[in-house]
C-alpha positions, -999 to 999 in steps of 0.1 A, spaced: 108 -14 -9 136 -25 12 112 -20 46 91 -47 26 114 -71 19 123 -71 56 88 -75 66 87 -105 41 117 -117 56 93 -118 90 66 -134 79 93 -165 59 113 -168 100 79 -180 109 75 -208 84 105 -221 102 85 -255 123 107 -245 150 102 -206 153 64 -217 145 62 -237 176 73 -211 195 48 -189 186 17 -215 191 32 -226 227 35 -194 236 -3 -183 221 -18 -211 244 4 -203 273 -9 -168 272 -45 -179 270 -44 -197 296 -27 -172 316 -43 -143 304 -77 -162 311 -75 -171 348 -81 -140 374 -44 -131 387 -25 -149 363 -12 -120 335 2 -124 300 31 -102 322 36 -129 346 38 -153 314 63 -135 299 82 -129 334 85 -163 336 99 -169 300 127 -146 311 151 -175 321 142 -192 290 153 -164 265 189 -172 282 190 -206 260 169 -195 231 176 -176 200 165 -142 205 145 -148 174 118 -174 191 119 -155 223 108 -122 209 79 -141 190 70 -158 215 66 -127 242 44 -110 207 23 -143 210 17 -143 244 10 -107 245 -17 -109 218 -33 -140 236 -32 -126 272 -48 -99 260 -74 -114 236 -81 -141 265 -92 -120 294 -122 -119 276 -131 -156 278 -140 -158 319 -154 -120 316 -179 -133 290 -188 -169 311 -181 -163 343 -186 -122 349 -146 -121 357 -119 -104 335 -88 -124 332 -74 -91 329 -82 -51 341 -84 -45 300 -113 -68 297 -136 -52 324 -159 -37 296 -162 -72 277 -173 -86 313 -200 -60 313 -216 -67 281 -206 -101 273 -219 -118 306 -250 -101 297 -255 -121 265 -243 -151 282 -272 -151 312 -293 -148 280 -279 -181 269 -253 -161 240 -224 -168 253 -210 -185 221 -223 -153 205 -207 -130 229 -173 -149 224 -174 -150 186 -178 -113 187 -152 -111 214 -130 -129 194 -138 -112 157 -131 -76 177 -97 -87 191 -89 -106 157 -97 -70 139 -82 -49 160 -49 -70 168 -43 -71 133 -50 -34 129 -26 -27 152 -1 -47 142 -2 -33 108 -2 3 116 30 -8 139 47 -21 107 41 9 88 39 39 112 61 32 140 86 58 128 58 86 123 40 67 154 71 75 175 73 111 162 35 124 173 37 105 205 65 130 215 39 159 201 17 147 229 38 166 261 28 169 299 0 191 301 -20 170 269 -11 138 290 -30 150 319 -59 162 298 -57 126 284 -65 112 314 -88 135 329 -105 129 298 -109 91 306 -120 94 339 -145 120 329 -162 93 307 -159 69 334 -178 87 359 -205 103 333 -206 70 307 -236 54 332 -260 90 335 -278 72 362 -254 69 386 -227 94 382 -226 108 422 -215 68 427 -194 67 397 -180 98 410 -173 87 444 -163 49 437 -139 71 408 -122 90 437 -118 59 459 -97 45 434 -76 76 430 -75 76 470 -61 42 473 -37 46 444 -19 76 464 -9 53 490 29 46 492 57 64 478 50 95 461 52 95 422 74 122 419 98 123 455 111 89 472 84 100 501 61 79 519 29 90 525 -8 74 537 11 43 548 -3 54 586 32 48 598 35 12 592 65 -2 569 43 -24 553 21 0 535 50 22 525 54 0 490 18 11 483 -7 -14 473 -5 -28 438 -30 -36 412 -32 -69 414 -56 -76 447 -78 -44 436 -82 -67 400 -86 -94 418 -106 -80 449 -134 -61 429 -140 -87 406 -132 -126 409 -137 -122 454 -170 -102 452 -182 -120 425 -174 -155 445 -194 -134 471 -223 -123 450 -226 -159 435 -226 -177 475 -253 -152 481 -274 -159 451 -266 -198 454 -299 -211 439 -309 -180 414 -295 -159 385 -267 -184 380 -283 -216 386 -305 -202 353 -274 -197 334 -264 -231 343 -295 -246 327 -291 -229 299 -255 -238 293 -266 -272 298 -297 -271 278 -282 -256 244 -261 -275 223 -231 -256 218 -222 -261 179 -188 -243 164 -208 -226 139 -226 -206 170 -194 -189 174 -193 -170 140 -214 -138 145 -240 -136 120 -233 -110 93 -265 -88 103 -253 -81 132 -215 -74 117 -235 -48 98 -255 -37 129 -219 -32 144 -210 -14 115 -171 -14 99 -163 20 114 -165 10 148 -141 -19 145 -116 4 124 -118 34 148 -115 11 182 -85 0 163 -71 33 157 -83 44 189 -66 13 209 -34 18 190 -31 52 191 -36 50 232 -8 24 232 20 50 216 16 65 245 36 53 279 16 40 304 -16 39 289 -24 5 287 -51 -19 276 -75 -2 301 -71 25 288 -78 15 252 -106 -3 257 -127 18 280 -119 51 254 -132 26 225 -157 16 244 -169 54 257 -166 64 217 -186 35 204 -216 42 234 -213 85 228 -217 74 187 -243 46 187 -276 42 175 -287 25 204 -272 33 233 -298 22 256 -284 -15 244 -251 -8 262 -253 -24 295 -277 -46 289 -255 -69 263 -241 -44 232 -227 -67 209 -209 -34 196 -194 -25 232 -182 -62 230 -164 -51 197 -152 -14 202 -135 -27 236 -117 -59 220 -110 -37 185 -93 -12 216 -74 -35 238 -59 -58 211 -46 -28 184 -34 -14 220 -8 -46 213 8 -26 185 8 7 199 26 -3 228 60 -14 205 63 21 194 75 37 228 94 10 236 115 -1 204 120 41 202 126 51 231 129 25 259 100 36 274 70 6 278 38 15 268 20 -11 292 33 -35 314 36 -65 295 62 -44 270 83 -37 299 89 -74 303 93 -78 267 119 -49 269 138 -74 293 138 -100 265 156 -72 243 179 -62 270 193 -98 275 198 -101 240 216 -72 238 191 -50 216 191 -15 226 160 9 223 166 36 204 158 52 169 189 34 154 173 -1 166 155 -3 131 185 6 108 206 -19 127 184 -49 141 146 -46 117 160 -83 104 154 -94 145 123 -71 152 107 -83 120 92 -120 128 82 -105 162 55 -79 142 49 -106 121 42 -131 150 13 -104 164 -2 -102 130 -3 -138 124 -16 -145 157 -46 -119 160 -52 -131 124 -52 -170 127 -42 -185 163 -75 -161 174 -100 -175 159 -85 -209 155 -82 -211 192 -121 -199 197 -128 -225 171 -110 -255 187 -118 -244 220 -146 -225 222 -174 -253 235 -151 -260 267 -148 -219 274 -188 -218 275 -191 -254 294 -171 -232 321 -203 -223 333 -218 -258 340 -187 -265 360 -208 -275 397 -206 -239 417 -192 -248 446 -165 -263 427 -163 -238 402 -159 -208 422 -138 -220 450 -113 -230 424 -120 -193 408 -113 -181 445 -78 -204 454 -64 -194 419 -69 -158 424 -53 -158 460 -25 -175 449 -23 -153 416 -24 -121 438 2 -137 458 23 -156 428 21 -112 415 34 -95 441 50 -126 467 33 -109 492 9 -122 522 -4 -91 528 -12 -80 494 -31 -114 489 -48 -107 521 -57 -70 505 -74 -92 476 -102 -103 502 -102 -74 517 -113 -52 483 -132 -83 474 -156 -75 510 -157 -40 496 -164 -47 461 -193 -68 473 -211 -38 491 -201 -16 465 -221 -39 439 -243 -41 464 -250 -7 469 -252 3 431 -213 13 428 -194 9 401 -160 -12 406 -151 -4 373 -148 32 380 -128 20 411 -103 -1 394 -100 26 367 -97 55 392 -69 35 405 -50 25 374 -51 64 361 -51 84 392 -11 78 394 -2 92 359 -33 120 363 -17 132 395 18 133 378 13 148 347 -7 175 371 23 185 391 50 176 364 28 206 339 23 230 371 59 224 381 73 237 345 50 266 343 55 281 378 24 273 389 5 286 361 -27 265 358 -31 281 323 -1 259 305 -37 232 300 -54 262 279 -22 275 262 -5 237 251 -25 227 216 -21 194 230 -39 199 263 -66 224 249 -78 196 223 -84 166 247 -99 194 269 -122 203 237 -127 171 236 -141 167 270 -165 188 269 -181 175 234 -182 144 253 -197 152 285 -223 175 260 -231 147 237 -235 118 267 -251 141 291 -268 170 278 -280 161 246 -293 128 255 -314 145 278 -325 175 258 -336 141 232 -349 126 258 -373 153 269 -384 161 230 -397 126 227 -417 126 260 -433 162 246 -443 146 211 -456 115 227 
């Protein structure tokens, strides 16, 4: 009862007009930063840090939570409308949402993205409040070998999910892993693969990869197809009147997606969120892949699957709640955004640890409440108010739109790293991704390989170091064995079972 009264007090704090204003402003700022390629919620909260010196801790934490939720959701806006994810966690939404956009169903795609984000974000916030101490204990049970097997599972699924191009997916994923090895070794302060230059000692930042693989390459693709696919999309965007009720997903489509898909994806996203370093990208992809593996219509994926949008968005927004668990309990950020939120806590004199909830729960409760209210109220309200303008992004004259995107993306890559070299890398990777897309190689696999590669390497090396080089540690550790078995099951379901079903259907025909 005491816990319930503390969380009820958190919602009461949000009724304060000043605190409510900070939450709403934070959400709008997070929406803008999350939707713009290169301007992430991490940057938004980083810019908030100086302000935290002049405001109370409760408004600062409330604003941080609303920025976090908004930044995770709003990446789906440009992912759907112009095929450029505002954040890496929206990559899967771009695949399905933009396919619907090109068929003149952009409002419907945005509606499903918002609904998935709302449900996932709300479930993640509720699970955070209900099970944070328990979730912290469970996350500690997953040791280093288990973390390696989890990352391996994600990478294997990335490669095999596109059954028609497994070899190309493998090449793109390995290319991403190779790029991630440039710079300082993950376990030792030793530079590697820097080709004797000091510039590459710092490694390659994620923002040039994201901006190059999606923003710059998309600009080049659209420049090449000046009068083709986008022109048809523009005509549809101008011809179809956008009504606010178009953003409400029909009940029949929600039934087709299934309540279980939302719940499963949210639980997966929350569970991945409590693993330090996993982040929204892994949450979105694993949720998407699990939904595709159990879908009755897997052939719809890649062509505008509403179930795929719902699963990815529910997963990455539920991750927001999970990511606070390791940060608050152990001072280990669950993702880059919570790393900056950790700075907000420290600035205000709050030290993460198991005793934080005992002594400072009344200060944290409004932050948890902000996550829930942002998901349940502000996400649908923002779509209702600004949805028609989101869809009409694509009706902006093509030259002006993509020129502005190129400028904002490159400036964003500079602001994220304050390095002209990293900004130049965004252009280089953009050209590389352009040719990869032309040849049928997945830029999503490239990016996810880059994101997950360092974790794969460090968990592998740490596990082998702890076991004196014995690789059997991955089979004798129960957590590792669980994820390895899950990987084998997934390979069987996606590759062999579907292939056998296809042969049976052909024989019957």
